[in-house]
C-alpha positions as CSV (number, residue, x, y, z in Angstrom):
1,M,-0.2,-0.3,0.2
2,E,1.5,3.5,-0.7
3,P,2.5,5.9,1.9
4,L,-0.4,8.4,1.4
5,A,-3.0,5.8,1.2
6,R,-1.7,4.1,4.1
7,R,-1.8,6.8,6.1
8,T,-4.9,8.1,5.3
9,I,-6.4,5.1,6.1
10,N,-4.3,5.0,9.8
11,N,-5.8,8.7,10.7
12,S,-9.4,7.3,9.7
13,V,-9.2,4.5,11.8
14,F,-7.7,6.7,14.6
15,N,-10.9,9.3,14.1
16,M,-13.4,6.4,14.1
17,L,-12.1,4.8,16.9
18,G,-12.8,8.5,18.8
19,W,-15.6,8.6,17.6
20,A,-17.0,5.3,18.1
21,W,-15.8,5.7,21.5
22,A,-17.2,9.1,22.4
23,T,-20.3,8.2,21.1
24,V,-20.8,4.9,23.1
25,L,-19.8,6.8,26.1
26,S,-22.4,9.0,25.5
27,I,-25.1,6.8,25.0
28,V,-24.5,4.9,28.2
29,A,-23.8,8.0,30.5
30,T,-27.1,9.9,28.9
31,R,-29.7,8.3,30.2
32,Y,-28.2,8.4,34.0
33,I,-27.2,12.0,33.7
34,V,-30.9,12.9,32.4
35,Q,-32.4,11.0,35.5
36,G,-29.5,12.5,37.9
37,L,-30.5,16.2,36.9
38,G,-34.1,15.7,35.5
39,R,-35.8,16.7,32.5
40,E,-35.4,20.0,33.4
41,G,-31.9,20.4,34.5
42,Y,-30.2,18.5,31.5
43,G,-32.1,21.4,29.1
44,I,-30.9,24.3,31.5
45,L,-27.3,22.6,31.2
46,T,-27.9,22.6,27.4
47,L,-29.2,26.0,27.5
48,A,-26.1,27.4,29.4
49,L,-23.8,26.0,26.6
50,S,-26.0,26.8,23.6
51,T,-26.4,30.2,24.9
52,I,-22.4,30.6,25.9
53,G,-21.1,29.1,23.0
54,Y,-22.3,31.5,20.4
55,F,-19.6,34.1,21.5
56,A,-17.1,31.4,20.2
57,I,-17.7,32.9,16.9
58,L,-15.2,35.3,18.5
59,D,-11.7,33.2,17.3
60,M,-12.8,34.6,14.0
61,G,-12.4,30.8,12.0
62,L,-8.9,31.1,13.5
63,N,-8.5,27.3,14.8
64,T,-9.1,26.2,11.2
65,A,-6.8,28.6,9.5
66,A,-4.0,27.4,11.9
67,I,-4.4,24.2,11.0
68,K,-3.9,24.9,7.3
69,F,-0.5,27.0,8.5
70,I,1.0,25.2,10.8
71,A,1.1,22.0,8.6
72,E,2.6,24.2,5.9
73,Y,5.2,26.0,8.3
74,H,6.0,22.5,9.3
75,A,6.6,20.9,6.0
76,K,8.8,23.7,4.8
77,Q,10.8,23.1,8.3
78,D,10.0,26.8,9.2
79,P,10.4,26.9,13.1
80,D,10.2,30.6,13.2
81,S,6.9,31.2,11.3
82,L,5.1,28.0,13.3
83,N,6.0,29.9,16.6
84,K,4.4,32.8,15.4
85,V,1.3,30.7,13.9
86,I,1.1,29.6,17.0
87,W,1.4,32.1,20.0
88,T,-0.5,34.5,17.5
89,T,-3.6,32.2,17.8
90,L,-3.2,31.6,21.3
91,V,-2.9,35.3,22.1
92,V,-6.1,36.2,20.1
93,F,-7.8,33.4,21.9
94,S,-6.8,34.9,25.0
95,L,-8.0,38.4,24.1
96,V,-11.5,37.4,22.5
97,G,-12.3,34.6,25.1
98,C,-12.4,37.1,27.8
99,I,-14.4,39.6,25.7
100,G,-16.8,37.0,24.7
101,S,-16.9,35.9,28.4
102,A,-17.4,39.6,29.5
103,L,-20.2,40.0,26.9
104,A,-22.3,36.7,27.8
105,I,-22.2,37.8,31.5
106,G,-23.5,41.4,30.5
107,L,-26.5,40.1,27.8
108,I,-27.4,37.8,31.4
109,N,-27.6,40.7,33.2
110,T,-29.1,42.6,30.9
111,I,-31.9,40.3,29.5
112,G,-32.1,37.6,32.3
113,L,-33.1,34.2,31.9
114,E,-36.7,34.7,32.6
115,I,-36.7,34.3,28.4
116,F,-36.9,30.4,28.9
117,Q,-40.0,29.0,30.5
118,I,-38.0,27.4,33.7
119,K,-40.6,26.5,36.1
120,D,-38.8,24.4,38.7
121,A,-35.2,25.5,39.1
122,P,-34.2,28.7,41.3
123,I,-33.4,31.7,39.0
124,E,-30.2,32.1,41.0
125,E,-29.1,28.3,40.7
126,V,-29.8,28.9,36.7
127,E,-27.8,32.3,36.6
128,F,-24.7,30.4,38.5
129,I,-24.5,27.8,35.5
130,F,-24.6,30.7,32.9
131,Y,-21.8,32.7,34.6
132,V,-19.5,29.1,35.5
133,V,-19.8,28.3,31.7
134,A,-19.2,31.7,30.4
135,I,-16.2,31.9,32.5
136,G,-14.8,28.8,30.9
137,L,-15.5,30.1,27.4
138,P,-11.8,31.7,26.8
139,L,-10.0,28.3,28.2
140,N,-12.1,26.1,25.9
141,L,-10.7,28.4,22.8
142,L,-7.1,27.9,24.3
143,V,-7.9,24.2,24.8
144,G,-8.9,24.1,21.0
145,A,-6.3,26.0,19.6
146,L,-3.8,23.6,21.5
147,S,-5.5,20.4,20.2
148,S,-5.7,22.0,16.7
149,I,-1.8,21.0,16.6
150,P,-1.6,16.8,16.1
151,N,-4.3,17.4,13.7
152,A,-2.3,19.8,11.6
153,L,1.0,17.4,11.9
154,Q,-1.4,14.6,10.7
155,R,-1.1,13.0,13.8
156,Y,-4.7,12.0,14.5
157,D,-3.7,8.7,16.9
158,I,-2.4,11.7,19.7
159,S,-5.4,14.1,19.2
160,N,-8.1,11.1,19.4
161,L,-6.5,9.4,22.5
162,L,-6.3,13.0,24.2
163,A,-10.0,13.6,23.6
164,I,-11.0,10.1,24.7
165,G,-8.4,10.1,27.8
166,I,-10.5,13.5,28.5
167,T,-13.6,12.5,28.0
168,T,-13.4,9.2,29.9
169,T,-12.3,11.1,32.6
170,S,-15.0,14.0,32.9
171,T,-17.9,11.8,32.2
172,L,-16.7,8.9,34.9
173,V,-16.9,12.0,37.7
174,T,-20.3,13.5,36.4
175,L,-21.8,10.4,37.2
176,A,-20.2,9.7,39.8
177,L,-21.3,13.0,41.5
178,L,-25.0,12.3,40.3
179,A,-24.4,8.8,42.1
180,L,-23.2,10.8,45.6
181,G,-26.3,13.0,45.1
182,Y,-24.6,16.1,44.0
183,G,-26.5,18.6,41.6
184,L,-25.9,20.7,38.5
185,K,-23.9,23.6,40.1
186,S,-21.4,20.6,41.3
187,I,-21.2,19.3,37.1
188,V,-20.6,22.7,35.3
189,L,-18.1,23.3,38.2
190,L,-16.5,20.2,37.2
191,Q,-16.3,20.7,33.9
192,L,-14.5,24.0,34.1
193,V,-11.9,22.3,36.3
194,V,-11.5,19.4,33.4
195,T,-10.8,22.2,30.8
196,I,-8.5,23.5,32.9
197,V,-6.4,20.5,33.4
198,S,-6.3,19.4,30.1
199,F,-4.1,21.9,29.5
200,I,-1.2,20.1,31.0
201,P,-1.1,16.7,28.6
202,H,-2.3,19.2,25.2
203,I,1.0,21.3,26.4
204,Y,2.9,18.4,26.6
205,V,1.6,16.8,23.3
206,A,2.4,20.1,21.7
207,K,6.1,20.6,23.3
208,R,7.3,16.6,22.3
209,L,5.4,17.2,18.6
210,I,7.4,20.4,17.7
211,P,10.6,20.7,19.5
212,E,10.9,24.2,18.3
213,L,7.7,25.4,19.8
214,T,9.2,28.1,21.9
215,I,7.5,29.1,25.6
216,R,8.0,32.8,24.8
217,P,4.6,34.4,23.3
218,T,4.9,36.2,20.3
219,F,2.5,38.1,18.0
220,A,2.8,39.0,14.8
221,W,0.6,40.9,12.6
222,D,1.7,39.6,9.2
223,I,0.3,36.1,10.6
224,L,-2.9,37.4,12.1
225,K,-3.3,38.9,8.4
226,R,-2.8,35.4,6.9
227,L,-5.1,34.1,9.9
228,S,-7.4,35.6,9.3
229,S,-7.5,36.2,5.3
230,F,-8.7,32.4,5.4
231,G,-10.4,32.6,8.6
232,I,-13.3,34.7,7.1
233,F,-14.8,32.4,5.0
234,T,-14.3,29.5,7.9
235,L,-15.9,32.1,10.4
236,S,-19.0,32.2,8.0
237,S,-19.4,28.4,8.2
238,R,-19.1,28.3,11.7
239,V,-21.6,30.9,12.5
240,G,-24.0,28.5,10.3
241,A,-22.8,25.6,12.5
242,M,-24.2,27.3,15.4
243,L,-26.9,28.3,13.8
244,L,-27.9,24.9,12.7
245,F,-26.7,23.0,16.1
246,Q,-27.5,25.9,18.5
247,F,-30.6,28.2,17.3
248,D,-33.1,24.9,17.4
249,R,-32.7,24.4,21.2
250,L,-32.6,28.1,22.2
251,M,-35.9,28.2,20.4
252,I,-37.4,25.5,21.7
253,G,-36.0,26.9,25.5
254,I,-38.0,30.1,24.3
255,L,-41.2,28.9,23.3
256,L,-41.4,25.6,25.0
257,G,-39.4,25.4,27.7
258,A,-36.6,24.2,29.3
259,S,-37.9,20.2,29.8
260,F,-38.5,20.1,26.2
261,V,-35.1,21.6,25.3
262,T,-34.2,17.6,27.0
263,Y,-36.6,15.9,25.0
264,Y,-35.6,17.3,21.9
265,V,-31.4,17.3,22.4
266,V,-31.7,13.5,23.1
267,P,-33.0,12.4,19.7
268,F,-30.8,14.9,18.2
269,S,-27.3,13.8,20.0
270,L,-28.3,10.4,18.2
271,S,-29.2,11.4,15.0
272,V,-26.2,13.7,14.5
273,Q,-23.9,11.1,14.9
274,L,-24.6,10.5,11.1
275,H,-23.1,13.7,10.4
276,R,-20.1,13.1,12.5
277,I,-19.6,9.8,11.6
278,V,-18.9,10.9,7.7
279,V,-16.9,13.9,9.1
280,K,-14.6,11.4,11.0
281,I,-14.2,9.3,7.9
282,A,-13.9,11.8,5.6
283,G,-12.2,14.6,7.6
284,V,-9.2,12.9,7.0
285,L,-9.2,13.5,3.0
286,F,-8.9,17.3,3.4
287,P,-4.9,17.8,3.9
288,V,-5.0,14.4,1.0
289,S,-7.5,16.6,-1.3
290,S,-5.2,20.0,-0.7
291,A,-1.5,18.1,-1.6
292,L,-3.3,16.4,-4.2
293,S,-4.9,19.1,-5.9
294,S,-2.2,21.8,-5.6
295,V,-0.5,19.5,-8.0
296,G,-3.2,18.7,-10.7
297,R,-3.6,15.2,-9.8
298,I,-7.4,15.5,-10.5
299,K,-7.7,11.8,-11.8
300,E,-6.4,10.6,-8.2
301,L,-8.5,13.0,-6.5
302,G,-11.6,11.6,-8.9
303,Q,-11.2,7.9,-7.7
304,L,-10.2,9.4,-4.0
305,Y,-13.7,11.4,-4.1
306,A,-15.7,7.7,-5.7
307,K,-14.1,5.5,-2.8
308,A,-14.9,7.9,0.0
309,I,-18.8,8.2,-1.3
310,K,-19.0,4.7,-1.0
311,V,-17.5,4.0,1.9
312,T,-19.8,6.8,4.1
313,L,-22.6,6.1,2.0
314,T,-22.8,2.7,3.1
315,I,-22.2,3.2,6.7
316,S,-24.8,6.4,6.7
317,T,-27.4,4.8,5.5
318,F,-27.1,1.8,7.6
319,V,-27.7,4.1,10.5
320,C,-30.2,5.7,9.3
321,V,-31.9,3.2,8.5
322,T,-31.6,1.6,11.9
323,L,-32.1,4.9,13.9
324,V,-35.7,4.9,11.6
325,V,-37.4,1.7,12.4
326,F,-36.2,1.3,15.8
327,S,-36.6,4.8,16.8
328,Y,-39.5,4.2,19.6
329,A,-37.5,1.2,20.7
330,I,-34.2,2.3,21.3
331,L,-35.6,5.7,23.0
332,E,-38.1,3.3,25.3
333,I,-35.1,1.1,26.2
334,W,-32.5,3.6,26.3
335,I,-34.6,6.1,28.1
336,D,-38.0,5.2,29.5
337,Q,-41.3,4.9,27.5
338,P,-42.8,8.5,28.2
339,F,-39.8,10.0,26.8
340,A,-40.4,7.2,23.8
341,E,-43.6,8.3,23.3
342,T,-42.6,12.1,23.0
343,S,-39.7,12.0,20.9
344,W,-40.0,8.7,18.5
345,L,-41.2,10.9,15.6
346,T,-38.6,14.2,16.3
347,L,-36.0,10.9,16.3
348,V,-37.4,9.6,13.2
349,V,-37.0,13.0,11.0
350,L,-34.0,13.9,12.4
351,A,-32.4,11.1,11.2
352,L,-33.3,11.4,7.7
353,G,-33.0,15.1,7.8
354,W,-28.9,14.4,9.5
355,Y,-28.8,11.5,7.0
356,F,-29.4,14.1,3.6
357,I,-27.1,16.9,5.3
358,S,-24.0,13.7,5.9
359,I,-24.5,13.2,1.6
360,S,-22.6,16.5,1.0
361,V,-19.6,16.1,4.0
362,V,-17.5,14.7,1.3
363,A,-17.6,17.6,-1.5
364,T,-17.6,19.9,0.7
365,I,-14.4,18.6,2.7
366,F,-12.9,18.2,-1.1
367,L,-14.1,21.8,-1.6
368,D,-11.9,23.3,1.6
369,G,-9.0,21.2,-0.3
370,F,-8.9,22.7,-3.3
371,G,-9.0,26.3,-1.8
372,K,-12.5,27.2,-2.5
373,P,-13.9,28.1,1.1
374,H,-15.7,30.9,-0.3
375,L,-18.4,28.6,-1.6
376,I,-18.9,26.6,1.5
377,A,-19.3,30.1,3.6
378,F,-22.4,31.0,1.0
379,A,-23.6,27.3,1.3
380,T,-23.2,28.2,4.9
381,L,-25.6,31.7,4.6
382,C,-28.5,29.7,3.4
383,T,-28.4,27.0,5.7
384,S,-28.6,29.6,8.0
385,V,-31.2,31.5,6.5
386,I,-33.2,28.6,6.1
387,N,-32.3,26.8,9.8
388,V,-33.6,30.2,11.4
389,L,-37.2,30.6,9.3
390,G,-37.7,27.2,9.7
391,I,-37.7,27.1,13.3
392,T,-39.2,30.4,14.3
393,L,-42.0,29.3,12.0
394,L,-42.2,25.9,12.3
395,V,-41.3,25.2,16.4
396,P,-44.3,27.7,17.7
397,Q,-46.7,25.3,15.2
398,Y,-45.3,21.6,15.9
399,G,-43.0,21.6,18.6
400,I,-39.9,19.9,18.4
401,N,-41.3,17.9,15.7
402,G,-40.9,21.6,13.9
403,A,-37.1,22.0,14.8
404,A,-36.6,18.7,13.4
405,I,-38.3,19.2,9.9
406,T,-35.9,22.1,9.5
407,T,-33.3,19.7,8.6
408,L,-35.3,18.4,5.7
409,L,-35.1,21.9,4.2
410,Y,-31.3,22.1,3.4
411,L,-31.5,20.9,-0.1
412,H,-29.2,23.6,-1.7
413,T,-26.4,21.5,-0.6
414,L,-26.4,19.1,-3.5
415,A,-25.3,21.9,-6.0
416,L,-22.4,21.8,-3.8
417,M,-22.1,18.2,-4.8
418,Y,-22.8,18.6,-8.6
419,Y,-19.9,21.6,-8.7
420,V,-17.3,19.5,-7.3
421,E,-18.4,16.1,-8.8
422,N,-18.3,18.0,-12.7
423,N,-16.4,20.9,-12.6
424,L,-13.1,20.1,-10.3
425,L,-13.3,16.6,-10.3
426,E,-14.6,16.0,-13.9
427,L,-16.6,13.3,-13.0
428,N,-20.4,12.6,-13.8
429,S,-22.9,12.8,-11.6
430,W,-25.7,10.5,-13.1
431,L,-23.0,7.4,-13.2
432,L,-22.1,8.1,-9.9
433,I,-26.0,8.3,-8.7
434,R,-26.4,5.2,-10.9
435,D,-23.1,2.8,-9.8
436,I,-22.8,3.9,-6.1
437,Y,-26.6,6.0,-5.1
438,L,-29.3,3.6,-6.2
439,K,-27.2,0.7,-5.5
440,I,-26.5,1.4,-1.3
441,W,-30.4,2.9,-1.6
442,S,-31.9,-0.3,-2.5
443,A,-30.2,-2.3,0.0
444,G,-31.2,0.4,2.4
445,I,-34.5,0.2,1.7
446,I,-34.6,-3.2,1.5
447,V,-33.4,-3.7,4.9
448,G,-35.4,-1.3,5.9
449,V,-38.9,-2.9,5.2
450,A,-37.4,-6.2,6.2
451,S,-36.4,-5.0,9.6
452,Y,-40.3,-2.9,10.0
453,Y,-41.7,-6.1,9.5
454,L,-40.1,-8.8,10.4
455,L,-37.5,-7.9,13.5
456,L,-38.9,-4.7,14.8
457,P,-41.8,-7.1,16.6
458,Q,-39.6,-9.0,18.4
459,V,-37.9,-6.2,20.0
460,F,-38.3,-6.5,23.9
461,N,-34.9,-5.0,25.5
462,L,-31.5,-4.3,25.2
463,L,-30.4,-8.0,24.4
464,T,-33.3,-8.5,21.5
465,L,-32.6,-4.9,19.9
466,F,-28.7,-5.4,19.8
467,T,-30.0,-9.1,18.1
468,A,-32.1,-7.2,15.7
469,V,-29.4,-4.3,14.7
470,G,-26.8,-7.5,13.9
471,L,-29.2,-9.5,11.8
472,S,-29.9,-6.2,9.7
473,A,-26.4,-5.8,9.5
474,A,-25.6,-8.7,8.4
475,L,-28.7,-8.6,5.5
476,Y,-27.7,-5.4,4.4
477,L,-23.5,-6.3,4.5
478,A,-25.1,-8.9,2.0
479,L,-27.2,-6.8,0.3
480,I,-23.9,-4.4,-0.3
481,F,-22.1,-7.4,-1.6
482,I,-24.5,-8.9,-4.1
483,L,-25.2,-5.6,-5.6
484,K,-21.3,-5.1,-6.2
485,V,-21.1,-1.8,-4.7
486,F,-17.5,-2.4,-4.1
487,D,-14.7,-3.9,-6.4
488,N,-12.3,-6.3,-5.4
489,D,-9.9,-4.0,-4.9
490,E,-12.2,-1.6,-2.5
491,R,-13.3,-4.6,-0.8
492,E,-9.5,-5.7,0.0
493,L,-8.8,-2.5,0.9
494,A,-11.9,-2.2,3.1
495,L,-11.3,-5.3,5.3
496,K,-7.8,-4.3,6.1
497,Y,-9.2,-1.2,7.3
498,L,-11.6,-3.1,9.5
499,T,-8.9,-5.2,10.5
500,R,-6.4,-2.1,12.0
501,L,-9.8,-0.7,13.2
502,M,-10.3,-3.9,15.1
503,F,-6.8,-4.9,16.0
504,M,-4.6,-1.9,16.4
505,K,-2.3,-2.5,18.7
506,R,-0.2,0.5,19.2
507,V,0.0,4.0,18.5
508,G,3.3,4.5,16.8
509,E,2.2,2.6,13.8
510,L,0.6,6.1,12.5
511,S,4.3,7.1,12.4
């Protein structure tokens, strides 16, 4: 296997491992956290994170820009510029983080938190939660900047191990505190402490990966100008992403109440994995597509794109079918029956919405690689407008299902795919639909119908749910094989990928 393909597969493997661990941990922990905090308490925590999260846009998109230029200067062996990029980013994040924290606290004091329909929790406790989350804003920005260093150097093994360690520690201590009878105040203070402590491993890793990194802060206006010129388009995408991920829960909190935020966020956290799994698998293609496009290797890029579409669509289609068919059973077993009765349809709609959103992820990554972030920014702007209008109009009419329906309206992202496939990669979209999409969708529909009529009636508990999903997965893989979605070389590559995913023995293999 060529070094580029081997490195790309390894990076994707570690991304998948990190995603899988975080997802399983979240699924296991969410039930106990919701029960420990209560419907309203969990909703309050979500509202605090969502509200304060908006102020993270003050980073001006520099995080993504930093990844690009750290990779560039490291490849050029330019330690002076490398130090300037890292320290300029850290200095700016420190400043804007403090400004954002002050603005958030000022906004809380000015507007008040009565806009959220909070019925049981004392307003003083709610204010405390929001204040602590606001104080953590600059710290989270700085940790995010440091975590971008291993990603920039394509050391996804290290970045995922860091994330796994921090997330696992935070989750286990959270569950322990809830078991001991502590409440929401203790949980948010814990998150703040974890963020502070996480500086230690991130600084250690940064210094080990870049020995030339100095401890003396520097600031360079010319570097900031370069970072900003690239980051401004990323900022537009970030704003759109924040509207996509957070505006819905804020409006639900205002219009329906904090408890309904929980009824929405729990199925949202499941369905959004359709998007995240594709990002994790295909995200490693950004530096690869950037490198190949810079030297005009369009044919190789086209082949890489087609393979990425096959892999991501095959996985996301099965996940979507599973969430749609077993939606009620999943929520009933995971949380409880009253919760399932309220949120099962929301999960179905969200699963379909995020599935169609995830289809365009690979094209978006290739656009970034071709150096066209302005097109992504424009598409994100369209998404933001649709999202705001859709939620504003549909939530009062249809409740949490109205917010879910909005995710089905982002059809303009299909235009990005057409442009990438036909204009940049010189492929034929209709051939891709015939040879890839229709085959995978046929397999998904057959499995969905069979699972609904034959397997779903047999699901009564966790064991029968896992058994049913396992049987549907076996049928799905058999259909994928029969329909010849993957050729022989691709099946061999997929086998190597799965082998690495299951039996990866040491981190150093990535070097």
